[in-house]
C-alpha positions, 0 to 999 in steps of 0.5 A: 176388136177388144179395146185392150189386151195383155202383153209382155216383152217378148224376151227377158231383158228387152225394154219396151217403153209406153209412148205416153209415159215412157215407163218400161213395160213390166216384165210380167206384162200389162194391160195396154190399149189395142192401138197402132203403137202396140200392134206394131210392137207385136208385129215387130215381135217386141211384145207378145200377147199373154194371159194376165197372172192369176190372182192368189186364191187366199187374197184378204179383203181390203181392210182385213188387217185392222183390229 
């Protein structure tokens, strides 16, 4: 079983808080531990597993803006 998975709220406007930080899960999704809390949220249909957003292909390397 993977140790983490990428999840997002199941419905727009639904607030699902991380139990450790109390910060709401981002609407676009986040990588979270594959533990009992998040598995319960998935079973209750509060969150859905999804793919992480693709990174832009034209992303500049760090420090590329400096002259």
